[in-house]
Structure formats: C-alpha cells, structure tokens
GUNUTOR-225656 format. One record per atom (N, C-alpha, C): residue in one letter; atom name; y, z, x. Coordinates in steps of 0.2 Angstrom, whole numbers, plus 5000, padded with zeros to 4 digits. Layout:
# residues N
A|CA|Y|Z|X
...
# end
This chain:
# residues 328
M|N|4935|4973|5012
M|CA|4929|4976|5013
M|C|4929|4983|5010
P|N|4923|4985|5006
P|CA|4923|4991|5002
P|C|4924|4997|5007
P|N|4927|5002|5004
P|CA|4929|5008|5008
P|C|4923|5011|5011
G|N|4923|5013|5017
G|CA|4918|5016|5021
G|C|4914|5011|5025
D|N|4914|5005|5024
D|CA|4910|5000|5028
D|C|4913|4999|5035
L|N|4920|4999|5035
L|CA|4923|4998|5042
L|C|4921|5004|5046
E|N|4922|5010|5043
E|CA|4920|5016|5047
E|C|4913|5016|5050
R|N|4908|5013|5046
R|CA|4901|5013|5048
R|C|4901|5008|5054
V|N|4905|5002|5053
V|CA|4904|4997|5058
V|C|4907|5000|5065
L|N|4913|5004|5065
L|CA|4916|5006|5071
L|C|4913|5012|5074
C|N|4909|5016|5070
C|CA|4906|5022|5072
C|C|4902|5021|5079
G|N|4904|5025|5084
G|CA|4900|5025|5090
G|C|4903|5020|5095
L|N|4907|5016|5093
L|CA|4910|5011|5098
L|C|4916|5015|5102
K|N|4916|5013|5108
K|CA|4921|5015|5113
K|C|4927|5011|5113
F|N|4933|5013|5112
F|CA|4939|5009|5112
F|C|4943|5011|5118
P|N|4947|5005|5121
P|CA|4951|5007|5126
P|C|4956|5012|5125
T|N|4958|5016|5130
T|CA|4963|5021|5129
T|C|4970|5019|5133
D|N|4975|5023|5131
D|CA|4981|5022|5134
D|C|4986|5028|5133
P|N|4989|5031|5137
P|CA|4993|5037|5136
P|C|4999|5035|5132
N|N|5001|5029|5131
N|CA|5007|5027|5127
N|C|5005|5025|5120
L|N|4999|5025|5118
L|CA|4996|5024|5112
L|C|4998|5030|5107
I|N|5002|5030|5103
I|CA|5004|5036|5099
I|C|5000|5036|5092
V|N|4999|5031|5089
V|CA|4994|5031|5083
V|C|4990|5025|5084
G|N|4983|5026|5084
G|CA|4978|5021|5085
G|C|4972|5022|5080
L|N|4966|5020|5082
L|CA|4960|5019|5078
L|C|4957|5026|5077
D|N|4960|5031|5080
D|CA|4957|5038|5079
D|C|4960|5041|5073
S|N|4964|5038|5069
S|CA|4967|5040|5063
S|C|4967|5034|5058
A|N|4967|5036|5052
A|CA|4967|5031|5046
A|C|4974|5029|5044
D|N|4978|5028|5049
D|CA|4985|5027|5047
D|C|4986|5019|5045
D|N|4992|5018|5043
D|CA|4994|5011|5040
D|C|4995|5006|5046
A|N|4997|5008|5052
A|CA|4998|5003|5057
A|C|4997|5007|5064
G|N|4997|5003|5069
G|CA|4996|5006|5076
G|C|5003|5007|5079
V|N|5004|5012|5083
V|CA|5011|5013|5086
V|C|5010|5014|5093
Y|N|5014|5010|5097
Y|CA|5013|5010|5105
Y|C|5020|5012|5108
K|N|5021|5017|5112
K|CA|5027|5019|5115
K|C|5029|5014|5120
I|N|5035|5011|5120
I|CA|5038|5007|5125
I|C|5042|5011|5130
T|N|5047|5014|5127
T|CA|5051|5019|5131
T|C|5052|5025|5127
D|N|5056|5030|5130
D|CA|5057|5036|5126
D|C|5061|5035|5120
E|N|5064|5029|5119
E|CA|5068|5028|5113
E|C|5065|5023|5108
I|N|5060|5019|5111
I|CA|5057|5013|5107
I|C|5050|5013|5107
A|N|5047|5012|5101
A|CA|5040|5011|5100
A|C|5039|5005|5096
I|N|5034|5002|5097
I|CA|5032|4996|5092
I|C|5027|4998|5087
I|N|5028|4995|5081
I|CA|5023|4996|5076
I|C|5019|4990|5075
Q|N|5012|4990|5075
Q|CA|5009|4983|5074
Q|C|5004|4984|5068
T|N|5004|4979|5064
T|CA|4999|4979|5058
T|C|4997|4971|5056
V|N|4992|4970|5053
V|CA|4990|4964|5050
V|C|4987|4964|5044
D|N|4988|4960|5039
D|CA|4985|4960|5033
D|C|4985|4952|5030
F|N|4980|4951|5027
F|CA|4979|4944|5023
F|C|4974|4944|5018
F|N|4974|4940|5013
F|CA|4969|4940|5008
F|C|4969|4934|5004
T|N|4965|4933|4999
T|CA|4964|4927|4995
T|C|4970|4927|4989
P|N|4971|4922|4986
P|CA|4976|4922|4981
P|C|4975|4926|4975
I|N|4980|4930|4973
I|CA|4979|4934|4967
I|C|4983|4932|4961
V|N|4988|4927|4962
V|CA|4991|4923|4957
V|C|4991|4916|4958
D|N|4992|4912|4952
D|CA|4991|4905|4953
D|C|4996|4901|4956
D|N|5002|4904|4956
D|CA|5008|4900|4959
D|C|5008|4901|4967
P|N|5007|4896|4971
P|CA|5006|4897|4978
P|C|5013|4900|4981
Y|N|5019|4898|4979
Y|CA|5025|4901|4982
Y|C|5025|4908|4981
W|N|5023|4911|4975
W|CA|5023|4918|4974
W|C|5018|4921|4977
F|N|5012|4918|4978
F|CA|5007|4921|4982
F|C|5009|4922|4989
G|N|5013|4917|4992
G|CA|5016|4918|4999
G|C|5020|4924|4999
Q|N|5025|4925|4994
Q|CA|5029|4930|4994
Q|C|5025|4937|4994
I|N|5020|4937|4989
I|CA|5017|4944|4989
I|C|5013|4945|4995
A|N|5010|4941|4998
A|CA|5006|4942|5004
A|C|5010|4944|5010
A|N|5016|4941|5010
A|CA|5021|4944|5015
A|C|5023|4951|5014
A|N|5025|4952|5008
A|CA|5028|4959|5006
A|C|5023|4964|5007
N|N|5016|4962|5006
N|CA|5011|4967|5007
N|C|5010|4968|5014
A|N|5010|4963|5019
A|CA|5009|4964|5026
A|C|5015|4968|5029
L|N|5021|4967|5027
L|CA|5027|4971|5029
L|C|5027|4978|5027
S|N|5024|4980|5022
S|CA|5024|4986|5019
S|C|5022|4992|5024
D|N|5017|4990|5028
D|CA|5014|4995|5032
D|C|5019|4998|5037
V|N|5023|4993|5040
V|CA|5029|4995|5044
V|C|5034|5000|5041
Y|N|5035|4998|5035
Y|CA|5040|5003|5031
Y|C|5037|5009|5030
A|N|5030|5010|5028
A|CA|5027|5016|5027
A|C|5027|5020|5033
M|N|5027|5018|5039
M|CA|5027|5022|5045
M|C|5034|5024|5047
G|N|5039|5022|5043
G|CA|5046|5023|5044
G|C|5050|5018|5049
G|N|5047|5013|5050
G|CA|5050|5008|5055
G|C|5053|5002|5052
I|N|5056|4998|5056
I|CA|5059|4992|5054
I|C|5055|4985|5056
P|N|5053|4981|5052
P|CA|5049|4975|5054
P|C|5054|4970|5057
K|N|5052|4967|5063
K|CA|5056|4963|5066
K|C|5053|4956|5067
T|N|5047|4955|5069
T|CA|5043|4949|5070
T|C|5037|4948|5066
A|N|5035|4942|5065
A|CA|5029|4941|5061
A|C|5025|4934|5064
M|N|5019|4934|5063
M|CA|5015|4928|5064
M|C|5010|4927|5058
N|N|5010|4920|5056
N|CA|5006|4918|5050
N|C|4999|4918|5052
I|N|4995|4920|5047
I|CA|4988|4919|5047
I|C|4986|4915|5041
V|N|4982|4909|5043
V|CA|4981|4905|5037
V|C|4974|4902|5038
A|N|4970|4903|5032
A|CA|4964|4899|5031
A|C|4964|4895|5025
F|N|4963|4888|5027
F|CA|4965|4883|5021
F|C|4959|4878|5021
P|N|4957|4877|5014
P|CA|4952|4872|5013
P|C|4955|4865|5013
V|N|4957|4862|5019
V|CA|4961|4856|5019
V|C|4957|4850|5016
K|N|4951|4850|5015
K|CA|4947|4844|5012
K|C|4947|4845|5005
D|N|4948|4850|5002
D|CA|4948|4852|4995
D|C|4954|4853|4991
M|N|4959|4854|4995
M|CA|4966|4856|4992
M|C|4972|4852|4995
D|N|4976|4850|4991
D|CA|4982|4847|4994
D|C|4986|4851|4999
I|N|4988|4848|5004
I|CA|4992|4852|5009
I|C|4999|4854|5006
S|N|5001|4851|5001
S|CA|5007|4854|4998
S|C|5007|4861|4996
V|N|5001|4863|4994
V|CA|5000|4870|4992
V|C|5001|4875|4997
L|N|4998|4873|5003
L|CA|5000|4877|5009
L|C|5007|4878|5011
R|N|5011|4872|5010
R|CA|5018|4872|5011
R|C|5021|4877|5007
K|N|5020|4877|5000
K|CA|5023|4882|4996
K|C|5021|4889|4998
I|N|5015|4890|5000
I|CA|5013|4897|5002
I|C|5017|4899|5008
I|N|5018|4895|5013
I|CA|5021|4897|5019
I|C|5029|4898|5017
Q|N|5032|4893|5013
Q|CA|5039|4894|5011
Q|C|5040|4901|5007
G|N|5035|4903|5003
G|CA|5036|4909|5000
G|C|5036|4915|5005
G|N|5031|4914|5010
G|CA|5031|4919|5015
G|C|5038|4920|5019
L|N|5040|4914|5021
L|CA|5046|4913|5025
L|C|5052|4916|5021
D|N|5053|4915|5014
D|CA|5058|4917|5011
D|C|5058|4925|5010
K|N|5052|4928|5010
K|CA|5051|4935|5010
K|C|5053|4938|5017
M|N|5051|4935|5022
M|CA|5053|4937|5029
M|C|5060|4937|5030
K|N|5064|4931|5027
K|CA|5071|4931|5028
K|C|5074|4937|5024
E|N|5072|4938|5018
E|CA|5074|4944|5015
E|C|5074|4951|5019
A|N|5068|4951|5022
A|CA|5067|4957|5026
A|C|5070|4957|5033
G|N|5073|4952|5035
G|CA|5076|4951|5041
G|C|5071|4950|5047
V|N|5066|4947|5045
V|CA|5060|4946|5050
V|C|5060|4939|5053
V|N|5058|4938|5059
V|CA|5058|4932|5062
V|C|5051|4930|5063
L|N|5049|4924|5061
L|CA|5042|4921|5062
L|C|5042|4918|5069
V|N|5037|4920|5073
V|CA|5037|4918|5080
V|C|5031|4914|5081
G|N|5026|4913|5076
G|CA|5020|4909|5078
G|C|5015|4910|5072
G|N|5009|4909|5074
G|CA|5003|4910|5069
G|C|4997|4907|5071
H|N|4992|4907|5067
H|CA|4986|4903|5068
H|C|4983|4901|5062
S|N|4980|4895|5062
S|CA|4977|4893|5056
S|C|4970|4890|5057
V|N|4965|4891|5052
V|CA|4959|4888|5053
V|C|4957|4885|5046
E|N|4952|4880|5047
E|CA|4950|4877|5041
E|C|4944|4881|5038
D|N|4945|4883|5031
D|CA|4940|4887|5028
D|C|4939|4885|5021
S|N|4933|4887|5018
S|CA|4932|4885|5011
S|C|4935|4889|5006
E|N|4938|4895|5009
E|CA|4942|4899|5004
E|C|4949|4900|5007
L|N|4954|4899|5003
L|CA|4961|4900|5005
L|C|4963|4907|5006
K|N|4966|4908|5012
K|CA|4968|4915|5013
K|C|4975|4915|5017
Y|N|4979|4920|5016
Y|CA|4986|4920|5019
Y|C|4988|4927|5020
G|N|4992|4928|5026
G|CA|4995|4934|5027
G|C|4999|4934|5033
L|N|5000|4940|5036
L|CA|5004|4940|5042
L|C|5002|4946|5047
S|N|5003|4945|5053
S|CA|5003|4950|5058
S|C|5010|4952|5059
V|N|5012|4958|5059
V|CA|5019|4960|5059
V|C|5020|4965|5065
T|N|5026|4965|5068
T|CA|5028|4970|5073
T|C|5034|4973|5071
G|N|5035|4979|5071
G|CA|5041|4983|5070
G|C|5043|4987|5075
F|N|5049|4990|5075
F|CA|5052|4995|5079
F|C|5053|5002|5076
I|N|5052|5007|5080
I|CA|5054|5014|5078
I|C|5055|5018|5084
H|N|5059|5024|5083
H|CA|5060|5029|5088
H|C|5053|5033|5088
P|N|5050|5034|5094
P|CA|5044|5038|5095
P|C|5044|5045|5091
D|N|5050|5048|5090
D|CA|5051|5054|5087
D|C|5051|5054|5080
H|N|5052|5048|5077
H|CA|5053|5047|5070
H|C|5047|5044|5066
I|N|5042|5044|5069
I|CA|5036|5040|5066
I|C|5033|5045|5060
L|N|5032|5041|5054
L|CA|5029|5045|5049
L|C|5021|5042|5048
T|N|5017|5047|5048
T|CA|5010|5046|5047
T|C|5007|5049|5041
K|N|5001|5048|5039
K|CA|4998|5051|5033
K|C|4997|5058|5033
K|N|4998|5061|5039
K|CA|4997|5068|5040
K|C|5004|5071|5041
G|N|5005|5078|5042
G|CA|5011|5081|5044
G|C|5014|5084|5038
F|N|5011|5083|5032
F|CA|5014|5086|5026
F|C|5013|5094|5026
K|N|5017|5097|5022
K|CA|5016|5105|5021
K|C|5015|5107|5014
A|N|5012|5113|5014
A|CA|5011|5116|5007
A|C|5017|5116|5003
G|N|5017|5114|4997
G|CA|5023|5114|4993
G|C|5027|5108|4992
D|N|5025|5103|4997
D|CA|5028|5097|4997
D|C|5027|5093|4991
R|N|5032|5089|4988
R|CA|5031|5085|4982
R|C|5029|5078|4984
L|N|5025|5074|4980
L|CA|5023|5068|4981
L|C|5027|5063|4977
V|N|5031|5058|4980
V|CA|5035|5053|4976
V|C|5032|5047|4977
L|N|5031|5043|4971
L|CA|5028|5036|4971
L|C|5033|5032|4969
T|N|5034|5026|4972
T|CA|5040|5021|4971
T|C|5038|5015|4967
K|N|5032|5014|4966
K|CA|5030|5008|4961
K|C|5025|5010|4956
S|N|5025|5007|4950
S|CA|5020|5008|4945
S|C|5013|5006|4948
L|N|5008|5009|4945
L|CA|5001|5007|4947
L|C|4998|5002|4941
G|N|4993|4999|4943
G|CA|4990|4994|4938
G|C|4989|4987|4940
T|N|4991|4985|4946
T|CA|4991|4978|4948
T|C|4984|4975|4948
G|N|4979|4979|4950
G|CA|4972|4977|4950
G|C|4970|4975|4943
V|N|4971|4980|4939
V|CA|4969|4979|4932
V|C|4973|4973|4929
I|N|4979|4972|4930
I|CA|4983|4966|4927
I|C|4980|4960|4930
N|N|4978|4960|4936
N|CA|4976|4954|4940
N|C|4969|4952|4937
T|N|4965|4957|4935
T|CA|4958|4956|4932
T|C|4959|4953|4925
A|N|4964|4955|4921
A|CA|4966|4952|4915
A|C|4968|4945|4915
I|N|4972|4944|4921
I|CA|4974|4937|4922
I|C|4968|4932|4923
K|N|4964|4935|4927
K|CA|4958|4931|4928
K|C|4954|4929|4922
G|N|4954|4934|4918
G|CA|4950|4934|4911
G|C|4954|4930|4906
G|N|4960|4928|4908
G|CA|4964|4924|4903
G|C|4967|4928|4897
L|N|4967|4935|4898
L|CA|4969|4940|4893
L|C|4976|4943|4894
A|N|4979|4942|4900
A|CA|4986|4945|4902
A|C|4991|4941|4898
S|N|4996|4945|4896
S|CA|5002|4942|4892
S|C|5006|4939|4898
S|N|5011|4934|4896
S|CA|5015|4931|4900
S|C|5020|4936|4903
K|N|5022|4941|4899
K|CA|5026|4946|4901
K|C|5023|4951|4906
A|N|5017|4952|4905
A|CA|5013|4956|4910
A|C|5013|4952|4917
I|N|5011|4946|4917
I|CA|5010|4942|4923
I|C|5017|4942|4926
E|N|5022|4940|4923
E|CA|5029|4940|4926
E|C|5031|4947|4929
F|N|5029|4952|4926
F|CA|5031|4959|4928
F|C|5027|4960|4935
V|N|5021|4959|4934
V|CA|5017|4961|4940
V|C|5018|4957|4946
T|N|5019|4950|4945
T|CA|5021|4946|4950
T|C|5027|4948|4954
H|N|5032|4950|4951
H|CA|5038|4952|4954
H|C|5038|4959|4957
L|N|5034|4963|4954
L|CA|5032|4970|4957
L|C|5029|4969|4964
M|N|5024|4965|4964
M|CA|5020|4964|4970
M|C|5024|4961|4976
A|N|5029|4957|4973
A|CA|5033|4953|4978
A|C|5039|4957|4981
T|N|5040|4963|4978
T|CA|5046|4967|4980
T|C|5044|4971|4986
L|N|5049|4970|4991
L|CA|5048|4974|4997
L|C|5049|4981|4996
N|N|5046|4985|5000
N|CA|5047|4992|5001
N|C|5052|4994|5005
R|N|5057|4989|5007
R|CA|5062|4991|5012
R|C|5067|4996|5009
D|N|5069|4995|5003
D|CA|5075|4999|5000
D|C|5072|5007|5000
A|N|5066|5007|4998
A|CA|5063|5014|4997
A|C|5062|5017|5004
A|N|5060|5013|5009
A|CA|5060|5016|5016
A|C|5067|5018|5019
Q|N|5072|5014|5017
Q|CA|5079|5016|5019
Q|C|5081|5022|5016
V|N|5080|5023|5010
V|CA|5082|5029|5006
V|C|5079|5035|5009
M|N|5072|5035|5010
M|CA|5069|5041|5012
M|C|5071|5043|5019
K|N|5074|5039|5023
K|CA|5076|5041|5029
K|C|5082|5047|5029
G|N|5085|5047|5023
G|CA|5090|5052|5022
G|C|5087|5059|5020
F|N|5081|5060|5019
F|CA|5078|5066|5016
F|C|5072|5069|5021
P|N|5071|5075|5020
P|CA|5066|5079|5024
P|C|5059|5076|5022
V|N|5057|5071|5024
V|CA|5050|5068|5023
V|C|5045|5070|5028
H|N|5040|5072|5026
H|CA|5035|5074|5031
H|C|5029|5070|5032
A|N|5028|5065|5028
A|CA|5022|5060|5028
A|C|5023|5055|5023
C|N|5020|5049|5025
C|CA|5021|5043|5020
C|C|5015|5038|5021
T|N|5013|5035|5016
T|CA|5009|5029|5016
T|C|5010|5025|5011
D|N|5007|5019|5011
D|CA|5008|5014|5005
D|C|5002|5013|5001
I|N|5002|5012|4995
I|CA|4996|5012|4990
I|C|4994|5005|4990
T|N|4988|5003|4993
T|CA|4985|4996|4992
T|C|4978|4997|4990
G|N|4974|4993|4994
G|CA|4967|4992|4992
G|C|4963|4998|4990
F|N|4964|5004|4993
F|CA|4960|5009|4991
F|C|4962|5013|4985
G|N|4968|5011|4982
G|CA|4970|5014|4976
G|C|4974|5021|4977
L|N|4977|5024|4972
L|CA|4981|5030|4974
L|C|4976|5035|4976
I|N|4971|5036|4973
I|CA|4966|5042|4975
I|C|4963|5041|4982
G|N|4962|5034|4983
G|CA|4959|5033|4990
G|C|4964|5034|4995
H|N|4970|5032|4995
H|CA|4975|5033|5000
H|C|4977|5041|5000
V|N|4977|5044|4995
V|CA|4978|5051|4995
V|C|4972|5055|4999
A|N|4966|5052|4997
A|CA|4961|5055|5001
A|C|4961|5055|5008
E|N|4964|5049|5011
E|CA|4965|5048|5018
E|C|4970|5053|5021
M|N|4975|5055|5017
M|CA|4979|5060|5019
M|C|4976|5067|5019
V|N|4972|5069|5014
V|CA|4969|5075|5013
V|C|4964|5077|5019
V|N|4960|5072|5020
V|CA|4954|5073|5025
V|C|4956|5076|5031
D|N|4953|5082|5033
D|CA|4955|5085|5040
D|C|4962|5088|5040
S|N|4965|5088|5035
S|CA|4972|5090|5035
S|C|4973|5098|5034
G|N|4968|5101|5031
G|CA|4969|5108|5030
G|C|4972|5110|5024
F|N|4974|5105|5020
F|CA|4977|5106|5013
F|C|4973|5102|5008
G|N|4975|5103|5002
G|CA|4973|5099|4996
G|C|4979|5096|4993
I|N|4978|5091|4988
I|CA|4984|5088|4984
I|C|4982|5088|4977
S|N|4987|5090|4973
S|CA|4987|5090|4966
S|C|4991|5084|4963
L|N|4987|5080|4959
L|CA|4991|5074|4956
L|C|4991|5075|4948
W|N|4997|5074|4946
W|CA|4999|5075|4939
W|C|4998|5068|4935
S|N|4993|5067|4932
S|CA|4991|5061|4929
S|C|4997|5058|4924
E|N|5000|5063|4920
E|CA|5005|5061|4915
E|C|5011|5059|4918
K|N|5012|5061|4925
K|CA|5018|5059|4928
K|C|5018|5052|4932
I|N|5012|5050|4932
I|CA|5011|5044|4936
I|C|5014|5038|4933
P|N|5018|5034|4936
P|CA|5021|5028|4933
P|C|5015|5022|4932
I|N|5014|5020|4927
I|CA|5009|5015|4926
I|C|5012|5009|4922
I|N|5010|5003|4924
I|CA|5012|4997|4920
I|C|5009|4997|4913
P|N|5014|4997|4908
P|CA|5011|4998|4901
P|C|5005|4994|4899
E|N|5005|4988|4901
E|CA|4999|4984|4899
E|C|4993|4986|4902
A|N|4994|4988|4908
A|CA|4988|4990|4913
A|C|4984|4996|4909
F|N|4987|5000|4906
F|CA|4984|5006|4902
F|C|4979|5003|4897
D|N|4982|4998|4893
D|CA|4979|4995|4887
D|C|4973|4991|4890
Y|N|4974|4987|4895
Y|CA|4968|4983|4898
Y|C|4963|4987|4901
A|N|4965|4993|4904
A|CA|4960|4997|4907
A|C|4956|5001|4901
A|N|4959|5002|4896
A|CA|4955|5005|4890
A|C|4951|5000|4887
M|N|4952|4994|4888
M|CA|4947|4989|4886
M|C|4942|4987|4890
G|N|4942|4990|4896
G|CA|4937|4989|4901
G|C|4938|4984|4906
L|N|4944|4982|4907
L|CA|4946|4977|4912
L|C|4948|4980|4918
V|N|4943|4983|4921
V|CA|4944|4987|4928
V|C|4940|4983|4933
P|N|4944|4981|4939
P|CA|4941|4977|4944
P|C|4935|4981|4948
A|N|4931|4977|4951
A|CA|4925|4981|4954
A|C|4927|4985|4960
G|N|4933|4983|4963
G|CA|4936|4988|4968
G|C|4937|4995|4966
A|N|4939|4996|4960
A|CA|4941|5002|4957
A|C|4934|5007|4957
Y|N|4929|5003|4955
Y|CA|4922|5007|4955
Y|C|4920|5009|4962
N|N|4921|5004|4967
N|CA|4919|5006|4974
N|C|4924|5011|4977
N|N|4930|5011|4975
N|CA|4935|5017|4977
N|C|4932|5023|4974
R|N|4930|5023|4968
R|CA|4928|5030|4965
R|C|4922|5032|4968
K|N|4917|5028|4969
K|CA|4911|5030|4972
K|C|4912|5033|4979
F|N|4916|5030|4983
F|CA|4917|5033|4989
F|C|4921|5039|4990
R|N|4925|5041|4985
R|CA|4929|5047|4985
R|C|4928|5052|4980
E|N|4924|5051|4975
E|CA|4924|5055|4969
E|C|4921|5062|4971
A|N|4918|5063|4976
A|CA|4915|5070|4978
A|C|4921|5074|4980
M|N|4926|5072|4982
M|CA|4932|5076|4984
M|C|4937|5077|4979
V|N|4936|5074|4972
V|CA|4941|5074|4967
V|C|4938|5079|4961
D|N|4943|5084|4960
D|CA|4941|5088|4954
D|C|4946|5086|4948
I|N|4943|5084|4942
I|CA|4947|5081|4937
I|C|4947|5086|4931
Y|N|4953|5087|4928
Y|CA|4954|5091|4922
Y|C|4951|5087|4916
P|N|4948|5090|4911
P|CA|4945|5087|4905
P|C|4950|5083|4901
S|N|4957|5085|4902
S|CA|4962|5082|4898
S|C|4964|5075|4901
V|N|4962|5073|4907
V|CA|4964|5067|4910
V|C|4961|5061|4906
K|N|4965|5056|4904
K|CA|4962|5051|4901
K|C|4958|5046|4905
R|N|4953|5043|4903
R|CA|4948|5039|4907
R|C|4952|5033|4910
A|N|4956|5030|4905
A|CA|4960|5024|4908
A|C|4965|5026|4913
V|N|4968|5031|4913
V|CA|4972|5033|4918
V|C|4969|5035|4925
L|N|4963|5038|4924
L|CA|4959|5039|4930
L|C|4957|5032|4933
D|N|4955|5028|4929
D|CA|4953|5021|4932
D|C|4959|5018|4935
I|N|4965|5019|4933
I|CA|4970|5016|4936
I|C|4972|5019|4943
M|N|4971|5026|4943
M|CA|4972|5029|4949
M|C|4967|5027|4955
Y|N|4961|5024|4953
Y|CA|4957|5021|4958
Y|C|4958|5014|4959
D|N|4962|5011|4955
D|CA|4963|5004|4955
D|C|4966|5001|4961
P|N|4963|4996|4964
P|CA|4965|4994|4971
P|C|4972|4990|4969
Q|N|4977|4992|4973
Q|CA|4984|4989|4972
Q|C|4985|4984|4977
T|N|4989|4979|4975
T|CA|4991|4974|4980
T|C|4999|4975|4981
S|N|5001|4976|4987
S|CA|5008|4977|4989
S|C|5011|4983|4984
G|N|5007|4988|4984
G|CA|5010|4994|4980
G|C|5015|4998|4983
G|N|5017|5003|4980
G|CA|5023|5007|4982
G|C|5022|5012|4988
L|N|5027|5015|4990
L|CA|5026|5020|4995
L|C|5025|5027|4992
L|N|5020|5031|4995
L|CA|5019|5038|4993
L|C|5022|5042|4998
I|N|5027|5046|4996
I|CA|5031|5049|5001
I|C|5030|5057|5000
C|N|5029|5061|5005
C|CA|5028|5068|5005
C|C|5035|5071|5007
V|N|5038|5074|5003
V|CA|5045|5076|5004
V|C|5045|5084|5002
K|N|5050|5087|5006
K|CA|5051|5094|5004
K|C|5053|5095|4997
K|N|5050|5101|4994
K|CA|5050|5102|4987
K|C|5057|5102|4984
E|N|5062|5105|4988
E|CA|5068|5106|4985
E|C|5072|5099|4985
S|N|5070|5094|4989
S|CA|5073|5088|4989
S|C|5070|5082|4985
A|N|5064|5084|4982
A|CA|5061|5079|4978
A|C|5065|5075|4972
D|N|5068|5079|4968
D|CA|5072|5076|4963
D|C|5078|5072|4965
D|N|5081|5075|4971
D|CA|5086|5071|4973
D|C|5084|5064|4976
L|N|5078|5064|4979
L|CA|5075|5058|4982
L|C|5074|5053|4977
V|N|5071|5055|4971
V|CA|5070|5051|4965
V|C|5076|5048|4963
N|N|5081|5052|4962
N|CA|5088|5050|4959
N|C|5091|5045|4964
K|N|5090|5046|4970
K|CA|5093|5041|4975
K|C|5089|5034|4975
L|N|5082|5035|4974
L|CA|5078|5029|4974
L|C|5080|5025|4967
K|N|5081|5028|4962
K|CA|5083|5025|4955
K|C|5090|5022|4956
G|N|5094|5025|4960
G|CA|5101|5022|4961
G|C|5101|5016|4965
K|N|5095|5015|4969
K|CA|5094|5008|4972
K|C|5090|5003|4969
G|N|5089|5005|4962
G|CA|5085|5000|4958
G|C|5078|5001|4958
I|N|5076|5006|4961
I|CA|5068|5008|4961
I|C|5067|5012|4955
D|N|5067|5009|4949
D|CA|5067|5012|4943
D|C|5060|5016|4941
D|N|5055|5014|4945
D|CA|5048|5017|4943
D|C|5047|5024|4947
A|N|5052|5025|4952
A|CA|5051|5031|4956
A|C|5050|5037|4952
A|N|5045|5042|4954
A|CA|5043|5048|4951
A|C|5040|5053|4955
V|N|5041|5059|4954
V|CA|5037|5064|4957
V|C|5030|5065|4953
I|N|5025|5064|4957
I|CA|5018|5064|4954
I|C|5013|5069|4956
G|N|5015|5073|4961
G|CA|5011|5079|4963
G|C|5013|5083|4968
E|N|5009|5087|4971
E|CA|5011|5092|4976
E|C|5006|5093|4981
V|N|5007|5096|4987
V|CA|5003|5098|4992
V|C|5001|5105|4991
L|N|4994|5107|4991
L|CA|4992|5113|4990
L|C|4989|5116|4996
S|N|4989|5123|4996
S|CA|4986|5127|5002
S|C|4978|5127|5000
E|N|4977|5127|4994
E|CA|4970|5128|4992
E|C|4969|5124|4985
P|N|4963|5120|4984
P|CA|4957|5120|4988
P|C|4958|5115|4994
K|N|4956|5117|5000
K|CA|4957|5113|5006
K|C|4952|5106|5005
G|N|4955|5101|5007
G|CA|4951|5095|5007
G|C|4949|5092|5000
K|N|4953|5094|4995
K|CA|4951|5092|4988
K|C|4958|5089|4985
I|N|4956|5084|4980
I|CA|4961|5081|4976
I|C|4960|5084|4969
V|N|4965|5087|4966
V|CA|4965|5090|4959
V|C|4969|5085|4955
V|N|4966|5082|4950
V|CA|4969|5078|4945
V|C|4970|5081|4939
S|N|4976|5083|4937
S|CA|4977|5087|4930
S|C|4981|5082|4925
# end
C-alpha cells in the first residue's frame, strides 16, 4: 500500500484500549507490544508479499527473514510464527508452495522460532509471509523515538534491493547482483540485534518498504529533532547505483519521495542516483540504530566482527532543524 494510504483509512476510527498495551496503533512503530507481567511483554507483527525472486525456496527464506525483522528492530527475540499463504492452486503446481514453505521453515529454524500454525487461501496471486510473536522485557523496548541530539545512526545492510529487483524483472541484472541481493535479503537481523544490546542504543527501526528516508521520516515526525543523513557514507549495493543511474528505479521509490519530500532538504552535491536509492523500497533491509555518539564506531566495529560487513555510521540526530531530514 502506498505511504499515507493506511493513515487515511484509519483516520477517525476508534480502537480498543488496554492499559497493558505499551506500543500500539497510535505510533508508527515496527510492531505492537503488550505487557504480560512486570518482566515479560510480547511483540506481535505480521508481514507478507508477492514473490520478488524466481526461486521459491529463496522467496520463502526472504519472506520469513523480512517478517522476523520487526521483532529484532524492537529489541526482542522472536519465538513463534504462523504461516500466511495465498496460492493459485489451479494455475501453479503445489510443489512450488512446498518449496516456499520449506524456505520459510529453514529460516525460522535458524532464528530459533517455532511454527505453531497458519492460514491459507486460494488466490490468483501468490503471497507468503508470517505472523510473528516475540518476547522482550517491558523496560528494554526499542521504538523509533527516544533518540537524543548528537546520536549517530548506524545502518547494518546495504541499500538498493528494490533497484536490483527492478533490474531482475527487466532481465538486466547480472548473476552476481542477483546472488548478492538474494542472500542479503535472506539474512536475518538477529546478529545485529544481539550486538546492539551491548551498547547505549536509544532507538531502532528496520528499513523496508518506505525506504531509508521514509523510515527516518517516521522517526523524525513529532520527535522535536531533525536528522542528518550523509549520502557518501551510506552503503549501497554497487550494481544498484549503476542501475539507478540508468533509470531502473521502482515505482515505490517515487511514491516514497512524493510522500516525504516536503520534509527533506537536499544538498546540491548529492547524486541523483544515490537519492533515488535512499527512497528505494527495501525488502528485508537492515536495522537503523540510533546510538550514543561516543559508542558509534565501537558498535560498527563489533558488527563487522560478527560478519556484518556493510555496517556504517550514516548520519546523526540534530537539535535543529526540527522535523527535517537533511541529506548532505
């Protein structure tokens, strides 16, 4: 759904309330959080989409990793999942669905997650994903807010998956680019989430369909702060820059730009292709971690030590201009 549409749908509706609901629909966070006891809260999220790679097994892995990511972004540990399946049973061999589910199962096993059920429907368009439940201590929840002036922003995965997927659909992507982006999207954010627990992290989100700028905008709105993004520091899949420069930019990037461009100030030196990639809708993207300035470099080094080679400091939280994203 294009950015902004869901907000218009929900506007004016009255939602049930509960004093134990810690994070709900009143904020644009990655998942909901409900307090069970003084020491346990559950994190709940759901995500599914249509295939973005041709291989059904890898599609299952990517869809599962993407759904699990929201729990990691909140600082929690995913524990259970339920399959969500829409399948064109009259037009596609059931073996395809078996491979997708196997891919999802293998990714859940890697994450230490138990599949407890699910639901399937017949549909003309194939879709797959998960509903996920995780655990967290109520005092340790990470949201998109809570950051402080001077905090540094650390990104854990390269950008450009949407651009590469557009090139794949156009038959222009190299085999090297396809292999790289497939493995990148299937990589769990688990290790990054574990590493950040040892640092003074004030906020976190994961970068998915709204792109880097779109998700940063969700952090900035009503925060009382601004954010500076350093375009030359942002890790980008090498082929993605070339494809974006050729104009292979997905429609979602233009939707993301249209929705958020009023709050973005851009330096003239910023390359157009890089800006396009900053709006590029990501699938199973990395974590964006707001950490105390003095700990940022140590966090990046620790992430790299865990094999998260793309980790980089890409910006900072500003006192002024409030409510703005400055791209330099």
